[in-house]
FIKOLZA-1660 file (N, C-alpha, C; in steps of 0.1 Angstrom, whole numbers, plus 5000, padded with zeros to 4 digits):
% residues 82
   i   px   py   pz ch aa at
   1 5109 4906 4963  A  X  N
   1 5097 4895 4965  A  X CA
   1 5087 4900 4966  A  X  C
   2 5077 4893 4960  A  X  N
   2 5064 4895 4959  A  X CA
   2 5054 4893 4975  A  X  C
   3 5050 4903 4976  A  X  N
   3 5038 4902 4988  A  X CA
   3 5027 4905 4984  A  X  C
   4 5021 4900 4996  A  X  N
   4 5005 4902 4991  A  X CA
   4 4997 4907 5011  A  X  C
   5 4985 4914 5004  A  X  N
   5 4983 4917 5020  A  X CA
   5 4970 4916 5020  A  X  C
   6 4958 4906 5027  A  X  N
   6 4945 4913 5031  A  X CA
   6 4944 4923 5039  A  X  C
   7 4932 4934 5031  A  X  N
   7 4932 4943 5036  A  X CA
   7 4920 4941 5047  A  X  C
   8 4914 4950 5054  A  X  N
   8 4905 4952 5062  A  X CA
   8 4897 4964 5064  A  X  C
   9 4887 4963 5062  A  X  N
   9 4878 4976 5066  A  X CA
   9 4876 4988 5055  A  X  C
  10 4883 4982 5042  A  X  N
  10 4882 4992 5033  A  X CA
  10 4882 4985 5020  A  X  C
  11 4877 4991 5010  A  X  N
  11 4867 4989 4993  A  X CA
  11 4881 4975 4987  A  X  C
  12 4894 4980 4986  A  X  N
  12 4900 4968 4982  A  X CA
  12 4903 4960 4989  A  X  C
  13 4905 4945 4984  A  X  N
  13 4902 4935 4992  A  X CA
  13 4918 4931 4995  A  X  C
  14 4925 4930 4985  A  X  N
  14 4939 4927 4984  A  X CA
  14 4952 4937 4984  A  X  C
  15 4962 4938 4985  A  X  N
  15 4972 4950 4978  A  X CA
  15 4984 4937 4973  A  X  C
  16 4991 4940 4965  A  X  N
  16 5004 4933 4958  A  X CA
  16 5015 4940 4957  A  X  C
  17 5022 4936 4960  A  X  N
  17 5034 4953 4957  A  X CA
  17 5049 4937 4960  A  X  C
  18 5061 4945 4948  A  X  N
  18 5069 4936 4956  A  X CA
  18 5082 4950 4958  A  X  C
  19 5089 4942 4967  A  X  N
  19 5101 4956 4979  A  X CA
  19 5114 4943 4967  A  X  C
  20 5125 4953 4964  A  X  N
  20 5138 4945 4962  A  X CA
  20 5142 4945 4973  A  X  C
  21 5156 4943 4967  A  X  N
  21 5167 4943 4979  A  X CA
  21 5168 4951 4992  A  X  C
  22 5170 4965 4986  A  X  N
  22 5174 4974 4990  A  X CA
  22 5153 4979 4998  A  X  C
  23 5149 4976 4999  A  X  N
  23 5136 4972 5003  A  X CA
  23 5127 4985 4993  A  X  C
  24 5130 4987 4982  A  X  N
  24 5124 4999 4977  A  X CA
  24 5113 4992 4971  A  X  C
  25 5098 5000 4969  A  X  N
  25 5088 4992 4964  A  X CA
  25 5085 4992 4947  A  X  C
  26 5079 4983 4944  A  X  N
  26 5079 4981 4928  A  X CA
  26 5063 4976 4927  A  X  C
  27 5057 4976 4916  A  X  N
  27 5045 4967 4908  A  X CA
  27 5031 4967 4916  A  X  C
  28 5035 4977 4924  A  X  N
  28 5022 4982 4935  A  X CA
  28 5008 4976 4927  A  X  C
  29 4999 4968 4932  A  X  N
  29 4986 4965 4925  A  X CA
  29 4975 4963 4940  A  X  C
  30 4958 4969 4936  A  X  N
  30 4954 4968 4943  A  X CA
  30 4942 4956 4938  A  X  C
  31 4934 4952 4946  A  X  N
  31 4923 4941 4939  A  X CA
  31 4912 4948 4943  A  X  C
  32 4902 4953 4935  A  X  N
  32 4895 4965 4942  A  X CA
  32 4894 4978 4949  A  X  C
  33 4887 4991 4953  A  X  N
  33 4889 5001 4949  A  X CA
  33 4889 5008 4945  A  X  C
  34 4891 5023 4944  A  X  N
  34 4888 5032 4934  A  X CA
  34 4902 5030 4922  A  X  C
  35 4899 5026 4913  A  X  N
  35 4912 5021 4902  A  X CA
  35 4917 5030 4903  A  X  C
  36 4917 5039 4895  A  X  N
  36 4922 5051 4894  A  X CA
  36 4933 5060 4904  A  X  C
  37 4926 5062 4913  A  X  N
  37 4933 5066 4923  A  X CA
  37 4944 5057 4929  A  X  C
  38 4940 5043 4930  A  X  N
  38 4950 5033 4937  A  X CA
  38 4960 5030 4924  A  X  C
  39 4955 5034 4911  A  X  N
  39 4968 5029 4902  A  X CA
  39 4979 5043 4907  A  X  C
  40 4969 5059 4909  A  X  N
  40 4979 5066 4910  A  X CA
  40 4992 5064 4919  A  X  C
  41 4986 5060 4932  A  X  N
  41 4992 5056 4945  A  X CA
  41 5008 5046 4936  A  X  C
  42 5003 5034 4932  A  X  N
  42 5017 5025 4925  A  X CA
  42 5026 5035 4922  A  X  C
  43 5020 5041 4908  A  X  N
  43 5029 5049 4900  A  X CA
  43 5036 5063 4909  A  X  C
  44 5030 5071 4921  A  X  N
  44 5035 5078 4929  A  X CA
  44 5050 5071 4939  A  X  C
  45 5047 5056 4939  A  X  N
  45 5053 5052 4950  A  X CA
  45 5067 5043 4944  A  X  C
  46 5065 5041 4935  A  X  N
  46 5072 5031 4924  A  X CA
  46 5089 5040 4927  A  X  C
  47 5097 5027 4932  A  X  N
  47 5110 5029 4940  A  X CA
  47 5116 5035 4945  A  X  C
  48 5107 5038 4953  A  X  N
  48 5107 5046 4969  A  X CA
  48 5112 5037 4981  A  X  C
  49 5119 5042 4990  A  X  N
  49 5116 5031 5001  A  X CA
  49 5104 5029 5010  A  X  C
  50 5109 5015 5015  A  X  N
  50 5091 5011 5017  A  X CA
  50 5091 5020 5031  A  X  C
  51 5098 5021 5040  A  X  N
  51 5099 5026 5053  A  X CA
  51 5092 5044 5049  A  X  C
  52 5099 5050 5036  A  X  N
  52 5096 5064 5034  A  X CA
  52 5081 5064 5029  A  X  C
  53 5074 5055 5022  A  X  N
  53 5061 5055 5017  A  X CA
  53 5051 5051 5024  A  X  C
  54 5053 5041 5040  A  X  N
  54 5047 5038 5048  A  X CA
  54 5049 5049 5059  A  X  C
  55 5056 5059 5060  A  X  N
  55 5056 5065 5073  A  X CA
  55 5048 5083 5059  A  X  C
  56 5051 5084 5052  A  X  N
  56 5036 5093 5042  A  X CA
  56 5020 5087 5041  A  X  C
  57 5017 5076 5037  A  X  N
  57 5007 5072 5043  A  X CA
  57 4997 5067 5055  A  X  C
  58 5007 5065 5063  A  X  N
  58 4998 5057 5076  A  X CA
  58 4991 5068 5081  A  X  C
  59 4981 5062 5087  A  X  N
  59 4972 5069 5095  A  X CA
  59 4961 5083 5081  A  X  C
  60 4963 5076 5072  A  X  N
  60 4955 5083 5064  A  X CA
  60 4938 5076 5065  A  X  C
  61 4929 5082 5062  A  X  N
  61 4918 5077 5067  A  X CA
  61 4906 5079 5056  A  X  C
  62 4895 5075 5052  A  X  N
  62 4889 5070 5039  A  X CA
  62 4874 5079 5050  A  X  C
  63 4868 5087 5047  A  X  N
  63 4857 5094 5049  A  X CA
  63 4855 5093 5062  A  X  C
  64 4845 5080 5071  A  X  N
  64 4840 5080 5085  A  X CA
  64 4850 5069 5087  A  X  C
  65 4857 5062 5081  A  X  N
  65 4862 5049 5083  A  X CA
  65 4874 5056 5093  A  X  C
  66 4880 5044 5099  A  X  N
  66 4892 5042 5103  A  X CA
  66 4913 5046 5101  A  X  C
  67 4907 5036 5088  A  X  N
  67 4915 5035 5081  A  X CA
  67 4912 5038 5061  A  X  C
  68 4921 5032 5053  A  X  N
  68 4918 5038 5037  A  X CA
  68 4930 5029 5032  A  X  C
  69 4928 5026 5021  A  X  N
  69 4935 5019 5012  A  X CA
  69 4948 5020 5011  A  X  C
  70 4954 5034 5016  A  X  N
  70 4967 5040 5014  A  X CA
  70 4971 5034 5028  A  X  C
  71 4967 5038 5041  A  X  N
  71 4968 5033 5053  A  X CA
  71 4971 5017 5053  A  X  C
  72 4963 5011 5048  A  X  N
  72 4965 4992 5050  A  X CA
  72 4978 4995 5038  A  X  C
  73 4980 5000 5030  A  X  N
  73 4995 5001 5024  A  X CA
  73 5006 4995 5034  A  X  C
  74 5002 5006 5038  A  X  N
  74 5015 5014 5049  A  X CA
  74 5011 5002 5059  A  X  C
  75 5002 4994 5064  A  X  N
  75 5005 4986 5075  A  X CA
  75 5013 4972 5065  A  X  C
  76 5011 4972 5052  A  X  N
  76 5012 4962 5045  A  X CA
  76 5029 4964 5043  A  X  C
  77 5036 4971 5042  A  X  N
  77 5048 4976 5038  A  X CA
  77 5053 4973 5054  A  X  C
  78 5053 4977 5064  A  X  N
  78 5055 4976 5079  A  X CA
  78 5058 4962 5078  A  X  C
  79 5043 4957 5077  A  X  N
  79 5043 4941 5080  A  X CA
  79 5058 4936 5074  A  X  C
  80 5060 4936 5063  A  X  N
  80 5069 4931 5051  A  X CA
  80 5081 4935 5052  A  X  C
  81 5084 4951 5059  A  X  N
  81 5098 4948 5067  A  X CA
  81 5100 4947 5077  A  X  C
  82 5091 4939 5085  A  X  N
  82 5095 4941 5101  A  X CA
  82 5106 4929 5106  A  X  C
% end
Protein backbone atom coordinates (compact mmCIF):
# COMPACT_ATOMS: atom_id res chain seq x y z
CA UNK A 1 0.00 0.00 0.00
CA UNK A 2 1.34 3.42 -0.94
CA UNK A 3 1.62 6.12 1.72
CA UNK A 4 2.20 9.88 1.50
CA UNK A 5 3.45 11.99 4.41
CA UNK A 6 3.63 15.81 4.51
CA UNK A 7 6.79 16.78 6.37
CA UNK A 8 7.24 19.58 8.91
CA UNK A 9 10.38 21.59 9.63
CA UNK A 10 12.62 20.10 6.91
CA UNK A 11 13.60 20.79 3.32
CA UNK A 12 11.75 17.79 1.89
CA UNK A 13 8.08 18.61 1.37
CA UNK A 14 6.61 15.13 1.23
CA UNK A 15 7.65 11.48 1.59
CA UNK A 16 6.18 8.65 -0.48
CA UNK A 17 6.69 5.00 0.33
CA UNK A 18 5.04 1.60 0.17
CA UNK A 19 4.54 -1.01 2.87
CA UNK A 20 3.87 -4.60 1.90
CA UNK A 21 1.72 -7.10 3.84
CA UNK A 22 4.58 -7.72 6.26
CA UNK A 23 5.15 -3.96 6.85
CA UNK A 24 8.40 -3.99 4.91
CA UNK A 25 9.46 -0.71 3.29
CA UNK A 26 9.62 -0.27 -0.49
CA UNK A 27 9.99 2.50 -3.10
CA UNK A 28 10.87 5.41 -0.80
CA UNK A 29 10.83 8.82 -2.50
CA UNK A 30 11.27 12.29 -1.03
CA UNK A 31 9.97 15.46 -2.72
CA UNK A 32 12.65 18.13 -2.19
CA UNK A 33 15.53 17.96 0.26
CA UNK A 34 19.08 16.68 -0.34
CA UNK A 35 18.50 14.53 -3.39
CA UNK A 36 21.50 12.21 -3.17
CA UNK A 37 21.28 11.62 0.56
CA UNK A 38 17.56 10.96 0.49
CA UNK A 39 17.87 8.57 -2.44
CA UNK A 40 20.51 6.74 -0.39
CA UNK A 41 18.11 6.40 2.55
CA UNK A 42 15.58 4.80 0.22
CA UNK A 43 18.16 2.33 -1.07
CA UNK A 44 19.44 1.47 2.41
CA UNK A 45 15.99 0.75 3.87
CA UNK A 46 14.52 -1.12 0.88
CA UNK A 47 12.91 -4.35 2.08
CA UNK A 48 13.53 -3.73 5.79
CA UNK A 49 10.77 -3.90 8.42
CA UNK A 50 9.17 -0.48 9.00
CA UNK A 51 9.59 -0.81 12.78
CA UNK A 52 13.34 -1.40 12.43
CA UNK A 53 13.78 1.57 10.08
CA UNK A 54 11.73 3.88 12.34
CA UNK A 55 13.72 2.83 15.41
CA UNK A 56 17.04 3.61 13.70
CA UNK A 57 15.99 6.94 12.20
CA UNK A 58 13.81 8.52 14.89
CA UNK A 59 15.34 11.39 16.81
CA UNK A 60 17.93 12.19 14.14
CA UNK A 61 18.32 15.97 13.80
CA UNK A 62 19.60 18.24 11.03
CA UNK A 63 21.80 21.13 12.18
CA UNK A 64 19.95 23.27 14.72
CA UNK A 65 16.55 21.86 13.76
CA UNK A 66 14.75 19.53 16.15
CA UNK A 67 14.04 17.09 13.32
CA UNK A 68 15.45 15.90 9.98
CA UNK A 69 14.19 14.23 6.83
CA UNK A 70 15.18 10.88 8.33
CA UNK A 71 13.29 11.68 11.56
CA UNK A 72 10.25 12.75 9.53
CA UNK A 73 10.44 9.44 7.66
CA UNK A 74 10.48 7.61 11.00
CA UNK A 75 7.35 9.53 12.03
CA UNK A 76 5.71 8.66 8.71
CA UNK A 77 6.45 4.96 9.21
CA UNK A 78 5.16 4.95 12.79
CA UNK A 79 1.96 6.71 11.66
CA UNK A 80 1.47 4.29 8.78
CA UNK A 81 1.92 1.21 10.98
CA UNK A 82 -0.11 2.45 13.97
